N, C-alpha and C positions, 0 to 999 in steps of 0.2 A: 242792649247797647247798639246804637246806630253806627253803621260803618258803610262806607263806599270805598271799594277797592278797584282801582283801575289796573288793567293788565293789557298786554298785547303790543306795547311799544317796542321800539328797537331801531336797528340800523337797516335802511333799505336804500336801494339806488333810485335815482330819478326815473319816474315812470312806473315804479313798483306799487304794491298795495300792502296795506296793513289793516287788520281789524282789531280795534280797541274794544275792550269789554269793561263794563262798570257793574260789578257785582255788589248788590246792596243787601244789607241785613238790618234787622231792627224795625223795618217798616216794609210795606208792600208797594209795588208799582201801581196798584189800584188807587192809591191815595196821593201819590207824589208825581210831579213832573220832574223829569231828569234832563239836564242840559249838559252839553259839552262845550268847554272853553279851552283856549290854549294861550300860552304866554312865553314870550322870549325874554330873557333877562334884560332889564333896562327898558322894556316896552310895556305898554298897557295890555291888560288881559283882553283877549278877543273872543267874542261869542261865536259859536259855530252852528249849533243845532240843538233842538230840544224836542222832547216827545211827551205828550200828556198822558194821563191815566187812560183816556179812551183811545189813544193811539194817534191822535192828531199830532202832526209834526211840522217842523219848520227847519229849513236849512238856509244859512246865510248866503247871500249872493257870492261872496268871494270863493266859496267852496261848492256852490250848487253845481250839480252835474258830475262832481267827483266824489263827494261825501254823501253817505246815506246813513240815516239813523233807523234803528229798529229795536225791538225789545222782545224778550221772552218772559212773560209774567210767571210761568211755572218755575223758571230758574232765577227769578228776581234779578235779571241781568239786562242791561241796555248795551247795545253795540253801536259802534261808529265804524262803518266800512269806508276806508279811504283808498281811493284809486287814483291812478295817474299822479302820483305824488311828485311834488316839486321841492327844490332845495328850500324855498321860502316856507314850506310847511314844517320845517324843523322848529320844534318848540316842546315845552312840557304841556301835556294834555291833561285836563282835569274834568271830572264829572261832578255835578252838583245836583242837589235835590231841593225842591221847595214845594209846599202844598199849593202855592198860588201860581197857576199856569200863566196868567197874564204877566205877573211879576217876573217870572223866569224868562218868558218870551221877550219881554222888554229888555231884560238883561242881555239876551242874545242879539237883539236887533239894534239897540241903541248904545252908543258909547257912554251915555249918561245913566244907563240902566244898572240894575243890581248885578255887580260882578265881583264884589269884594268878599273876603272870607267871612265877614260878619253880616253880609247883606242877603245871603241865601241860607236856608235852614242847615244844610249839610254839604260838606265838600269831601272829595277824596284827596289822596296824597299826591296824585299826579303820576304820569308815566311819560318817559322821554321818548320822543320820536325824532330821529335824525335821518335826513334824506341827503344822500351824497350824490355829487354830480359825476 
Protein backbone atom coordinates (compact mmCIF):
# COMPACT_ATOMS: atom_id res chain seq x y z
CA UNK A 1 0.00 0.00 0.00
CA UNK A 2 1.31 3.42 -0.95
CA UNK A 3 1.39 6.01 1.81
CA UNK A 4 2.80 9.49 2.23
CA UNK A 5 2.79 10.72 5.81
CA UNK A 6 3.69 14.30 6.64
CA UNK A 7 4.88 15.30 10.07
CA UNK A 8 6.70 18.15 11.76
CA UNK A 9 4.05 20.82 11.54
CA UNK A 10 3.00 22.88 14.51
CA UNK A 11 2.87 26.33 16.02
CA UNK A 12 5.93 28.55 15.75
CA UNK A 13 6.62 32.24 16.20
CA UNK A 14 7.59 34.57 13.40
CA UNK A 15 11.23 34.07 12.51
CA UNK A 16 11.26 30.52 13.77
CA UNK A 17 11.98 27.29 11.94
CA UNK A 18 10.30 23.97 11.32
CA UNK A 19 11.36 20.86 9.46
CA UNK A 20 8.60 18.95 7.77
CA UNK A 21 9.03 15.29 6.91
CA UNK A 22 7.29 13.25 4.25
CA UNK A 23 7.75 9.55 4.94
CA UNK A 24 6.80 7.39 2.00
CA UNK A 25 6.03 3.69 1.80
CA UNK A 26 4.96 1.39 -0.98
CA UNK A 27 7.52 2.85 -3.38
CA UNK A 28 11.04 4.21 -3.27
CA UNK A 29 12.45 7.66 -3.81
CA UNK A 30 14.58 6.19 -6.60
CA UNK A 31 11.46 6.08 -8.76
CA UNK A 32 9.34 9.07 -7.75
CA UNK A 33 9.66 12.81 -7.57
CA UNK A 34 8.34 14.34 -4.36
CA UNK A 35 6.86 17.80 -4.14
CA UNK A 36 5.69 20.06 -1.34
CA UNK A 37 2.57 22.19 -1.62
CA UNK A 38 0.59 24.29 0.81
CA UNK A 39 -2.95 25.53 0.98
CA UNK A 40 -4.86 28.07 2.98
CA UNK A 41 -8.62 27.46 3.25
CA UNK A 42 -10.42 29.28 0.49
CA UNK A 43 -7.28 29.78 -1.57
CA UNK A 44 -5.60 27.87 -4.37
CA UNK A 45 -2.97 25.28 -3.57
CA UNK A 46 0.53 26.70 -3.91
CA UNK A 47 3.59 24.80 -5.11
CA UNK A 48 6.72 25.17 -3.01
CA UNK A 49 9.48 22.75 -3.90
CA UNK A 50 10.26 19.37 -5.42
CA UNK A 51 13.09 16.88 -5.59
CA UNK A 52 13.67 14.28 -8.28
CA UNK A 53 15.00 10.74 -7.95
CA UNK A 54 18.50 11.90 -8.85
CA UNK A 55 18.36 14.72 -6.32
CA UNK A 56 17.71 17.59 -8.69
CA UNK A 57 15.52 20.07 -6.91
CA UNK A 58 13.60 23.28 -7.35
CA UNK A 59 12.37 25.83 -4.84
CA UNK A 60 9.69 28.33 -5.80
CA UNK A 61 10.62 32.01 -5.75
CA UNK A 62 8.26 33.02 -2.91
CA UNK A 63 10.12 30.77 -0.48
CA UNK A 64 13.57 30.60 -2.07
CA UNK A 65 16.28 31.39 0.42
CA UNK A 66 14.08 30.35 3.34
CA UNK A 67 12.94 26.83 2.41
CA UNK A 68 15.22 23.94 1.52
CA UNK A 69 14.25 20.49 0.28
CA UNK A 70 16.30 17.36 0.86
CA UNK A 71 15.82 13.63 1.10
CA UNK A 72 17.19 10.52 2.72
CA UNK A 73 16.70 7.59 0.38
CA UNK A 74 17.64 5.09 3.08
CA UNK A 75 14.79 6.38 5.23
CA UNK A 76 12.44 6.92 2.29
CA UNK A 77 11.84 10.41 3.63
CA UNK A 78 11.82 13.86 2.08
CA UNK A 79 12.31 16.95 4.21
CA UNK A 80 11.31 20.58 3.89
CA UNK A 81 13.40 22.82 6.11
CA UNK A 82 11.59 26.08 6.67
CA UNK A 83 13.47 29.01 8.18
CA UNK A 84 12.60 32.63 8.89
CA UNK A 85 8.93 31.74 8.97
CA UNK A 86 6.35 34.43 8.43
CA UNK A 87 2.70 34.70 9.39
CA UNK A 88 1.82 34.27 5.72
CA UNK A 89 3.46 30.82 5.74
CA UNK A 90 0.53 29.59 7.83
CA UNK A 91 -1.17 26.82 5.85
CA UNK A 92 -1.68 23.10 5.57
CA UNK A 93 1.40 21.60 3.97
CA UNK A 94 1.14 18.55 1.72
CA UNK A 95 3.65 16.30 0.04
CA UNK A 96 2.88 14.57 -3.21
CA UNK A 97 4.58 12.00 -5.40
CA UNK A 98 4.63 11.45 -9.11
CA UNK A 99 6.76 9.36 -11.47
CA UNK A 100 6.92 12.25 -13.91
CA UNK A 101 9.51 14.81 -12.76
CA UNK A 102 8.54 17.42 -15.33
CA UNK A 103 4.86 17.07 -14.54
CA UNK A 104 5.41 17.60 -10.83
CA UNK A 105 7.89 20.42 -11.47
CA UNK A 106 5.28 22.14 -13.63
CA UNK A 107 2.81 21.71 -10.80
CA UNK A 108 5.19 23.53 -8.49
CA UNK A 109 6.05 26.30 -10.93
CA UNK A 110 2.77 27.02 -12.69
CA UNK A 111 -0.61 27.88 -11.27
CA UNK A 112 -2.08 25.86 -14.13
CA UNK A 113 0.10 22.85 -13.37
CA UNK A 114 -0.93 19.60 -11.74
CA UNK A 115 -1.84 20.39 -8.13
CA UNK A 116 -5.12 18.62 -7.56
CA UNK A 117 -5.78 15.42 -5.65
CA UNK A 118 -6.34 13.50 -8.89
CA UNK A 119 -3.58 15.13 -10.90
CA UNK A 120 -0.53 13.65 -9.19
CA UNK A 121 -0.01 10.00 -8.37
CA UNK A 122 -0.12 10.18 -4.57
CA UNK A 123 -0.75 12.72 -1.83
CA UNK A 124 -0.25 12.84 1.89
CA UNK A 125 -2.92 13.93 4.34
CA UNK A 126 -1.26 17.24 5.19
CA UNK A 127 0.23 18.83 8.28
CA UNK A 128 -0.76 22.18 9.74
CA UNK A 129 1.82 24.91 10.10
CA UNK A 130 0.81 27.98 12.08
CA UNK A 131 3.11 30.96 12.42
CA UNK A 132 2.16 33.46 15.09
CA UNK A 133 3.21 37.11 15.24
